[in-house]
mmCIF file of the N, C-alpha and C atoms, coordinates in Angstrom:
data_MODEL
# 
_entry.id   MODEL 
# 
loop_
_atom_site.group_PDB 
_atom_site.id 
_atom_site.type_symbol 
_atom_site.label_atom_id 
_atom_site.label_alt_id 
_atom_site.label_comp_id 
_atom_site.label_asym_id 
_atom_site.label_entity_id 
_atom_site.label_seq_id 
_atom_site.pdbx_PDB_ins_code 
_atom_site.Cartn_x 
_atom_site.Cartn_y 
_atom_site.Cartn_z 
_atom_site.occupancy 
_atom_site.B_iso_or_equiv 
_atom_site.pdbx_formal_charge 
_atom_site.auth_seq_id 
_atom_site.auth_comp_id 
_atom_site.auth_asym_id 
_atom_site.auth_atom_id 
_atom_site.pdbx_PDB_model_num 
ATOM 1   N N  . MET A 1 1  ? -81.535 -6.021  32.961 1.00 0.00 ? 1  MET A N  1 
ATOM 2   C CA . MET A 1 1  ? -82.145 -7.314  32.951 1.00 0.00 ? 1  MET A CA 1 
ATOM 3   C C  . MET A 1 1  ? -83.006 -7.434  34.205 1.00 0.00 ? 1  MET A C  1 
ATOM 4   N N  . LYS A 1 2  ? -84.209 -7.930  34.062 1.00 0.00 ? 2  LYS A N  1 
ATOM 5   C CA . LYS A 1 2  ? -85.089 -8.131  35.202 1.00 0.00 ? 2  LYS A CA 1 
ATOM 6   C C  . LYS A 1 2  ? -85.188 -9.617  35.488 1.00 0.00 ? 2  LYS A C  1 
ATOM 7   N N  . VAL A 1 3  ? -84.930 -9.977  36.746 1.00 0.00 ? 3  VAL A N  1 
ATOM 8   C CA . VAL A 1 3  ? -85.016 -11.375 37.174 1.00 0.00 ? 3  VAL A CA 1 
ATOM 9   C C  . VAL A 1 3  ? -85.633 -11.426 38.563 1.00 0.00 ? 3  VAL A C  1 
ATOM 10  N N  . GLY A 1 4  ? -86.139 -12.575 38.923 1.00 0.00 ? 4  GLY A N  1 
ATOM 11  C CA . GLY A 1 4  ? -86.626 -12.774 40.279 1.00 0.00 ? 4  GLY A CA 1 
ATOM 12  C C  . GLY A 1 4  ? -85.451 -13.036 41.208 1.00 0.00 ? 4  GLY A C  1 
ATOM 13  N N  . LEU A 1 5  ? -85.598 -12.639 42.456 1.00 0.00 ? 5  LEU A N  1 
ATOM 14  C CA . LEU A 1 5  ? -84.524 -12.872 43.422 1.00 0.00 ? 5  LEU A CA 1 
ATOM 15  C C  . LEU A 1 5  ? -84.529 -14.341 43.823 1.00 0.00 ? 5  LEU A C  1 
ATOM 16  N N  . ALA A 1 6  ? -83.378 -14.952 43.751 1.00 0.00 ? 6  ALA A N  1 
ATOM 17  C CA . ALA A 1 6  ? -83.218 -16.356 44.099 1.00 0.00 ? 6  ALA A CA 1 
ATOM 18  C C  . ALA A 1 6  ? -81.927 -16.503 44.903 1.00 0.00 ? 6  ALA A C  1 
ATOM 19  N N  . PRO A 1 7  ? -81.802 -17.569 45.676 1.00 0.00 ? 7  PRO A N  1 
ATOM 20  C CA . PRO A 1 7  ? -80.610 -17.741 46.522 1.00 0.00 ? 7  PRO A CA 1 
ATOM 21  C C  . PRO A 1 7  ? -79.289 -17.714 45.752 1.00 0.00 ? 7  PRO A C  1 
ATOM 22  N N  . ASP A 1 8  ? -79.265 -18.186 44.540 1.00 0.00 ? 8  ASP A N  1 
ATOM 23  C CA . ASP A 1 8  ? -78.014 -18.243 43.784 1.00 0.00 ? 8  ASP A CA 1 
ATOM 24  C C  . ASP A 1 8  ? -77.729 -16.971 42.981 1.00 0.00 ? 8  ASP A C  1 
ATOM 25  N N  . LEU A 1 9  ? -78.612 -16.020 43.035 1.00 0.00 ? 9  LEU A N  1 
ATOM 26  C CA . LEU A 1 9  ? -78.458 -14.818 42.215 1.00 0.00 ? 9  LEU A CA 1 
ATOM 27  C C  . LEU A 1 9  ? -77.193 -14.039 42.561 1.00 0.00 ? 9  LEU A C  1 
ATOM 28  N N  . GLU A 1 10 ? -76.929 -13.847 43.851 1.00 0.00 ? 10 GLU A N  1 
ATOM 29  C CA . GLU A 1 10 ? -75.743 -13.078 44.261 1.00 0.00 ? 10 GLU A CA 1 
ATOM 30  C C  . GLU A 1 10 ? -74.456 -13.736 43.762 1.00 0.00 ? 10 GLU A C  1 
ATOM 31  N N  . ALA A 1 11 ? -74.348 -15.048 43.890 1.00 0.00 ? 11 ALA A N  1 
ATOM 32  C CA . ALA A 1 11 ? -73.153 -15.756 43.415 1.00 0.00 ? 11 ALA A CA 1 
ATOM 33  C C  . ALA A 1 11 ? -73.021 -15.637 41.900 1.00 0.00 ? 11 ALA A C  1 
ATOM 34  N N  . TRP A 1 12 ? -74.120 -15.707 41.198 1.00 0.00 ? 12 TRP A N  1 
ATOM 35  C CA . TRP A 1 12 ? -74.099 -15.582 39.736 1.00 0.00 ? 12 TRP A CA 1 
ATOM 36  C C  . TRP A 1 12 ? -73.593 -14.203 39.330 1.00 0.00 ? 12 TRP A C  1 
ATOM 37  N N  . ILE A 1 13 ? -74.098 -13.174 40.008 1.00 0.00 ? 13 ILE A N  1 
ATOM 38  C CA . ILE A 1 13 ? -73.661 -11.803 39.724 1.00 0.00 ? 13 ILE A CA 1 
ATOM 39  C C  . ILE A 1 13 ? -72.175 -11.652 40.023 1.00 0.00 ? 13 ILE A C  1 
ATOM 40  N N  . MET A 1 14 ? -71.737 -12.164 41.171 1.00 0.00 ? 14 MET A N  1 
ATOM 41  C CA . MET A 1 14 ? -70.329 -12.057 41.547 1.00 0.00 ? 14 MET A CA 1 
ATOM 42  C C  . MET A 1 14 ? -69.433 -12.764 40.534 1.00 0.00 ? 14 MET A C  1 
ATOM 43  N N  . GLY A 1 15 ? -69.950 -13.802 39.901 1.00 0.00 ? 15 GLY A N  1 
ATOM 44  C CA . GLY A 1 15 ? -69.189 -14.525 38.894 1.00 0.00 ? 15 GLY A CA 1 
ATOM 45  C C  . GLY A 1 15 ? -68.849 -13.684 37.680 1.00 0.00 ? 15 GLY A C  1 
ATOM 46  N N  . TRP A 1 16 ? -69.612 -12.639 37.447 1.00 0.00 ? 16 TRP A N  1 
ATOM 47  C CA . TRP A 1 16 ? -69.340 -11.742 36.325 1.00 0.00 ? 16 TRP A CA 1 
ATOM 48  C C  . TRP A 1 16 ? -68.247 -10.727 36.641 1.00 0.00 ? 16 TRP A C  1 
ATOM 49  N N  . GLY A 1 17 ? -67.864 -10.652 37.909 1.00 0.00 ? 17 GLY A N  1 
ATOM 50  C CA . GLY A 1 17 ? -66.785 -9.744  38.314 1.00 0.00 ? 17 GLY A CA 1 
ATOM 51  C C  . GLY A 1 17 ? -67.090 -8.299  37.964 1.00 0.00 ? 17 GLY A C  1 
ATOM 52  N N  . PRO A 1 18 ? -66.105 -7.574  37.468 1.00 0.00 ? 18 PRO A N  1 
ATOM 53  C CA . PRO A 1 18 ? -66.282 -6.152  37.189 1.00 0.00 ? 18 PRO A CA 1 
ATOM 54  C C  . PRO A 1 18 ? -67.156 -5.862  35.962 1.00 0.00 ? 18 PRO A C  1 
ATOM 55  N N  . ARG A 1 19 ? -67.574 -6.902  35.258 1.00 0.00 ? 19 ARG A N  1 
ATOM 56  C CA . ARG A 1 19 ? -68.428 -6.695  34.088 1.00 0.00 ? 19 ARG A CA 1 
ATOM 57  C C  . ARG A 1 19 ? -69.897 -6.543  34.460 1.00 0.00 ? 19 ARG A C  1 
ATOM 58  N N  . ALA A 1 20 ? -70.239 -6.737  35.741 1.00 0.00 ? 20 ALA A N  1 
ATOM 59  C CA . ALA A 1 20 ? -71.634 -6.642  36.186 1.00 0.00 ? 20 ALA A CA 1 
ATOM 60  C C  . ALA A 1 20 ? -71.833 -5.413  37.056 1.00 0.00 ? 20 ALA A C  1 
ATOM 61  N N  . LYS A 1 21 ? -73.008 -4.840  36.962 1.00 0.00 ? 21 LYS A N  1 
ATOM 62  C CA . LYS A 1 21 ? -73.381 -3.707  37.807 1.00 0.00 ? 21 LYS A CA 1 
ATOM 63  C C  . LYS A 1 21 ? -74.846 -3.876  38.198 1.00 0.00 ? 21 LYS A C  1 
ATOM 64  N N  . VAL A 1 22 ? -75.099 -3.997  39.486 1.00 0.00 ? 22 VAL A N  1 
ATOM 65  C CA . VAL A 1 22 ? -76.468 -4.129  39.974 1.00 0.00 ? 22 VAL A CA 1 
ATOM 66  C C  . VAL A 1 22 ? -77.053 -2.730  40.132 1.00 0.00 ? 22 VAL A C  1 
ATOM 67  N N  . LEU A 1 23 ? -78.129 -2.472  39.428 1.00 0.00 ? 23 LEU A N  1 
ATOM 68  C CA . LEU A 1 23 ? -78.786 -1.170  39.504 1.00 0.00 ? 23 LEU A CA 1 
ATOM 69  C C  . LEU A 1 23 ? -79.924 -1.174  40.523 1.00 0.00 ? 23 LEU A C  1 
ATOM 70  N N  . ALA A 1 24 ? -80.619 -2.276  40.641 1.00 0.00 ? 24 ALA A N  1 
ATOM 71  C CA . ALA A 1 24 ? -81.756 -2.388  41.553 1.00 0.00 ? 24 ALA A CA 1 
ATOM 72  C C  . ALA A 1 24 ? -82.036 -3.863  41.760 1.00 0.00 ? 24 ALA A C  1 
ATOM 73  N N  . PRO A 1 25 ? -82.634 -4.215  42.828 1.00 0.00 ? 25 PRO A N  1 
ATOM 74  C CA . PRO A 1 25 ? -83.056 -3.406  43.969 1.00 0.00 ? 25 PRO A CA 1 
ATOM 75  C C  . PRO A 1 25 ? -81.858 -2.991  44.823 1.00 0.00 ? 25 PRO A C  1 
ATOM 76  N N  . VAL A 1 26 ? -82.047 -1.942  45.577 1.00 0.00 ? 26 VAL A N  1 
ATOM 77  C CA . VAL A 1 26 ? -80.969 -1.374  46.378 1.00 0.00 ? 26 VAL A CA 1 
ATOM 78  C C  . VAL A 1 26 ? -80.438 -2.402  47.385 1.00 0.00 ? 26 VAL A C  1 
ATOM 79  N N  . ALA A 1 27 ? -81.302 -3.214  47.957 1.00 0.00 ? 27 ALA A N  1 
ATOM 80  C CA . ALA A 1 27 ? -80.854 -4.209  48.933 1.00 0.00 ? 27 ALA A CA 1 
ATOM 81  C C  . ALA A 1 27 ? -79.867 -5.191  48.305 1.00 0.00 ? 27 ALA A C  1 
ATOM 82  N N  . LEU A 1 28 ? -80.143 -5.629  47.094 1.00 0.00 ? 28 LEU A N  1 
ATOM 83  C CA . LEU A 1 28 ? -79.218 -6.539  46.404 1.00 0.00 ? 28 LEU A CA 1 
ATOM 84  C C  . LEU A 1 28 ? -77.930 -5.811  46.060 1.00 0.00 ? 28 LEU A C  1 
ATOM 85  N N  . ARG A 1 29 ? -78.038 -4.593  45.606 1.00 0.00 ? 29 ARG A N  1 
ATOM 86  C CA . ARG A 1 29 ? -76.852 -3.787  45.289 1.00 0.00 ? 29 ARG A CA 1 
ATOM 87  C C  . ARG A 1 29 ? -75.953 -3.660  46.522 1.00 0.00 ? 29 ARG A C  1 
ATOM 88  N N  . ASN A 1 30 ? -76.567 -3.413  47.676 1.00 0.00 ? 30 ASN A N  1 
ATOM 89  C CA . ASN A 1 30 ? -75.799 -3.280  48.916 1.00 0.00 ? 30 ASN A CA 1 
ATOM 90  C C  . ASN A 1 30 ? -75.144 -4.592  49.329 1.00 0.00 ? 30 ASN A C  1 
ATOM 91  N N  . ARG A 1 31 ? -75.841 -5.714  49.146 1.00 0.00 ? 31 ARG A N  1 
ATOM 92  C CA . ARG A 1 31 ? -75.252 -7.021  49.483 1.00 0.00 ? 31 ARG A CA 1 
ATOM 93  C C  . ARG A 1 31 ? -74.049 -7.321  48.597 1.00 0.00 ? 31 ARG A C  1 
ATOM 94  N N  . ILE A 1 32 ? -74.155 -7.001  47.321 1.00 0.00 ? 32 ILE A N  1 
ATOM 95  C CA . ILE A 1 32 ? -73.038 -7.226  46.402 1.00 0.00 ? 32 ILE A CA 1 
ATOM 96  C C  . ILE A 1 32 ? -71.857 -6.337  46.803 1.00 0.00 ? 32 ILE A C  1 
ATOM 97  N N  . ALA A 1 33 ? -72.138 -5.076  47.100 1.00 0.00 ? 33 ALA A N  1 
ATOM 98  C CA . ALA A 1 33 ? -71.075 -4.147  47.503 1.00 0.00 ? 33 ALA A CA 1 
ATOM 99  C C  . ALA A 1 33 ? -70.383 -4.635  48.765 1.00 0.00 ? 33 ALA A C  1 
ATOM 100 N N  . ALA A 1 34 ? -71.139 -5.116  49.740 1.00 0.00 ? 34 ALA A N  1 
ATOM 101 C CA . ALA A 1 34 ? -70.555 -5.617  50.986 1.00 0.00 ? 34 ALA A CA 1 
ATOM 102 C C  . ALA A 1 34 ? -69.685 -6.848  50.718 1.00 0.00 ? 34 ALA A C  1 
ATOM 103 N N  . SER A 1 35 ? -70.139 -7.731  49.871 1.00 0.00 ? 35 SER A N  1 
ATOM 104 C CA . SER A 1 35 ? -69.358 -8.922  49.531 1.00 0.00 ? 35 SER A CA 1 
ATOM 105 C C  . SER A 1 35 ? -68.050 -8.543  48.859 1.00 0.00 ? 35 SER A C  1 
ATOM 106 N N  . LEU A 1 36 ? -68.090 -7.583  47.962 1.00 0.00 ? 36 LEU A N  1 
ATOM 107 C CA . LEU A 1 36 ? -66.880 -7.145  47.274 1.00 0.00 ? 36 LEU A CA 1 
ATOM 108 C C  . LEU A 1 36 ? -65.903 -6.472  48.236 1.00 0.00 ? 36 LEU A C  1 
ATOM 109 N N  . GLN A 1 37 ? -66.426 -5.693  49.172 1.00 0.00 ? 37 GLN A N  1 
ATOM 110 C CA . GLN A 1 37 ? -65.562 -5.045  50.158 1.00 0.00 ? 37 GLN A CA 1 
ATOM 111 C C  . GLN A 1 37 ? -64.866 -6.086  51.027 1.00 0.00 ? 37 GLN A C  1 
ATOM 112 N N  . LYS A 1 38 ? -65.600 -7.126  51.441 1.00 0.00 ? 38 LYS A N  1 
ATOM 113 C CA . LYS A 1 38 ? -64.995 -8.193  52.245 1.00 0.00 ? 38 LYS A CA 1 
ATOM 114 C C  . LYS A 1 38 ? -63.895 -8.907  51.456 1.00 0.00 ? 38 LYS A C  1 
ATOM 115 N N  . ALA A 1 39 ? -64.158 -9.160  50.182 1.00 0.00 ? 39 ALA A N  1 
ATOM 116 C CA . ALA A 1 39 ? -63.162 -9.837  49.345 1.00 0.00 ? 39 ALA A CA 1 
ATOM 117 C C  . ALA A 1 39 ? -61.922 -8.955  49.199 1.00 0.00 ? 39 ALA A C  1 
ATOM 118 N N  . ALA A 1 40 ? -62.097 -7.670  48.972 1.00 0.00 ? 40 ALA A N  1 
ATOM 119 C CA . ALA A 1 40 ? -60.970 -6.758  48.791 1.00 0.00 ? 40 ALA A CA 1 
ATOM 120 C C  . ALA A 1 40 ? -60.117 -6.675  50.052 1.00 0.00 ? 40 ALA A C  1 
ATOM 121 N N  . MET A 1 41 ? -60.737 -6.780  51.211 1.00 0.00 ? 41 MET A N  1 
ATOM 122 C CA . MET A 1 41 ? -59.996 -6.698  52.468 1.00 0.00 ? 41 MET A CA 1 
ATOM 123 C C  . MET A 1 41 ? -59.063 -7.897  52.656 1.00 0.00 ? 41 MET A C  1 
ATOM 124 N N  . GLN A 1 42 ? -59.300 -8.990  51.948 1.00 0.00 ? 42 GLN A N  1 
ATOM 125 C CA . GLN A 1 42 ? -58.439 -10.161 52.064 1.00 0.00 ? 42 GLN A CA 1 
ATOM 126 C C  . GLN A 1 42 ? -57.136 -9.992  51.293 1.00 0.00 ? 42 GLN A C  1 
ATOM 127 N N  . TYR A 1 43 ? -57.058 -8.991  50.445 1.00 0.00 ? 43 TYR A N  1 
ATOM 128 C CA . TYR A 1 43 ? -55.869 -8.811  49.605 1.00 0.00 ? 43 TYR A CA 1 
ATOM 129 C C  . TYR A 1 43 ? -55.156 -7.567  49.971 1.00 0.00 ? 43 TYR A C  1 
# 
């Protein structure tokens, strides 16, 4: 799916949990990965 980058995009993607996979852009993929790592460290 191609979409424009918007402030709420990361939260929307995170809402899909393990059913979502960011393929590109790499910067967004890295931000999602970092957010997930931070969340995992809390448990």
